[in-house]
C-alpha positions in Angstrom: 0.0 0.0 0.0 1.1 3.5 -0.8 0.8 6.5 1.6 1.5 10.1 0.9 2.3 12.7 3.6 2.0 16.3 2.6 3.9 18.9 4.5 2.7 22.5 4.2 4.9 25.6 4.5 5.3 28.6 6.8 2.0 29.6 8.3 0.2 26.9 6.4 -2.6 24.6 7.4 -3.3 21.0 6.4 -6.5 21.8 4.5 -5.4 25.0 2.8 -5.4 25.9 -0.8 -4.5 23.1 -3.2 -3.9 20.4 -0.6 -7.5 19.1 -0.5 -7.6 19.1 -4.4 -4.4 17.0 -4.5 -5.7 14.6 -1.8 -8.9 14.1 -3.8 -7.0 13.4 -7.0 -4.9 10.8 -5.2 -8.0 9.3 -3.6 -9.4 8.7 -7.1 -6.4 6.5 -7.7 -6.9 4.7 -4.4 -3.8 6.3 -2.8 -4.3 7.6 0.7 -2.8 11.0 1.4 -2.6 12.8 4.7 -1.6 16.4 5.3 0.4 16.8 8.4 -0.4 19.7 10.8 3.0 21.1 11.3 3.5 22.6 14.8 3.5 26.3 15.4 3.5 27.0 11.7 3.9 30.8 12.1 6.8 30.3 14.6 8.4 27.2 13.1 11.1 25.3 14.9 12.9 22.8 12.6 13.3 20.1 15.3 9.6 20.1 16.0 8.7 19.9 12.3 11.2 17.0 11.7 9.9 15.2 14.8 6.3 15.5 13.4 7.5 13.9 10.1 9.4 11.1 12.0 6.3 10.4 14.1 4.0 10.1 11.1 6.4 7.8 9.2 7.3 5.6 12.1 3.6 5.1 12.9 2.6 4.3 9.3 1.8 0.7 8.5 2.1 1.2 4.7 5.0 -0.4 2.7 5.5 2.6 0.4 5.8 6.1 1.9 6.0 9.3 -0.2 6.6 12.8 0.9 5.4 16.0 -0.7 6.6 19.3 0.8 5.7 22.9 -0.2 8.0 25.8 0.5 9.3 25.4 4.1 7.7 22.0 4.1 10.2 21.0 1.4 13.1 22.3 3.5 11.7 20.4 6.5 11.7 17.2 4.4 15.3 17.7 3.5 16.3 18.3 7.1 14.3 15.2 8.2 16.1 13.1 5.5 19.5 14.5 6.4 19.4 13.0 9.9 16.8 10.2 9.6 18.1 6.7 10.5 14.9 4.9 11.1 13.8 1.6 9.6 11.6 2.9 6.9 12.8 3.7 3.4 11.1 6.6 1.7 9.8 5.6 -1.8 9.6 9.1 -3.3 9.8 12.8 -2.5 8.3 15.8 -4.3 9.9 19.1 -3.3 7.7 22.2 -4.3 9.0 25.8 -4.1 11.6 24.7 -1.5 14.4 26.8 -0.2 17.9 25.7 0.6 19.6 28.9 1.8 18.4 32.0 3.6 16.3 34.3 1.4 18.4 37.3 0.7 15.5 39.6 -0.2 14.1 39.3 3.3 14.4 42.3 5.7 16.7 41.4 8.6 13.9 42.1 11.0 11.3 40.1 9.1 9.3 37.4 10.9 10.3 35.2 8.0 13.9 35.1 9.3 12.6 32.3 11.6 12.9 30.0 8.6 16.6 30.5 8.3 17.1 27.7 10.9 15.7 25.2 8.3 18.6 25.9 5.9 21.4 27.0 8.3 23.7 25.1 8.6 23.5 24.2 4.9 21.7 21.0 4.0 24.1 18.1 3.5 22.7 16.5 0.3 25.2 13.6 0.5 23.3 12.4 3.5 20.0 12.6 1.6 20.6 11.1 -1.8 20.2 7.4 -0.7 17.3 8.0 1.8 14.6 8.0 -0.9 14.2 6.0 -4.1 13.0 8.9 -6.2 13.2 12.7 -5.9 11.7 15.4 -8.1 11.5 19.2 -7.8 8.5 21.3 -8.9 9.0 25.1 -8.9 7.6 28.1 -10.7 9.9 30.4 -12.6 8.0 33.4 -11.4 8.0 32.4 -7.7 8.1 35.8 -5.8 9.0 34.1 -2.5 11.6 31.6 -3.3 13.8 32.3 -6.3 13.9 29.6 -9.0 17.7 29.3 -8.5 16.9 27.3 -5.3 15.0 24.7 -7.4 18.0 24.4 -9.8 20.4 23.9 -6.9 18.2 21.2 -5.2 17.7 19.3 -8.5 21.4 19.5 -9.3 22.4 18.3 -5.8 19.9 15.4 -5.9 20.5 14.7 -9.6 16.8 14.6 -10.1 14.1 16.0 -12.5 13.1 19.6 -12.2 9.7 20.6 -13.5 9.4 24.3 -14.4 6.1 26.0 -14.1 5.8 29.2 -16.1 3.3 31.2 -14.0 2.5 29.5 -10.8 3.9 32.0 -8.4 4.6 30.4 -5.0 1.5 28.1 -5.2 0.0 30.0 -2.3 -2.1 28.2 0.2 -3.3 31.0 2.5 -2.4 34.5 1.1 -3.6 36.1 -2.1 -3.8 34.8 -4.7 -4.9 31.5 -3.2 -4.1 28.5 -5.4 -6.7 25.8 -5.3 -5.4 23.6 -8.1 -1.9 23.3 -9.6 -1.8 22.3 -13.3 0.8 19.7 -13.9 1.3 18.7 -10.3 -0.7 15.5 -10.3 1.3 14.3 -13.3 4.6 14.9 -11.5 3.3 13.2 -8.4 2.2 10.2 -10.5 5.7 9.9 -11.9 7.1 9.6 -8.5 4.4 7.2 -7.3 5.0 4.8 -10.2 
């Protein structure tokens, strides 16, 4: 049996934006998806987020586990994989709009500086490559929050496919404009699931 865990980003909620749509699309294919409620999403602490992912995976009874992370959720997945030494192999990972270094455009006093702890110290991709059978990156060229260069660096470091979206923005879940469906995402997820 396959199980998909979706990890939202900063300030996100499990049933926000496009997440219910993706879960419904996967349900049509008899694949169970669960969106994790990441703790204190507006004041994120990397250790708490990775603990939530570990807890979900270790308590899963399915043979095939897949992770989909958006924005800070993608970074949380990378941090989780970097140190994970549990018994479960991850079958596939989809990283959407993920960041791998501090966002230079942010004001030093911004509340978003909290996310720096997810990417500092830098992610050790050598510790990640063998922790999942498949990786793929999904990112919009016009992302105003996380520059497309982050996606290029992630896909290069993991030697995996990068799917470019022309006008998807940051695939927002809560702020305007809210994104309720993401064209092309289900096809990318299917590739990882098969």
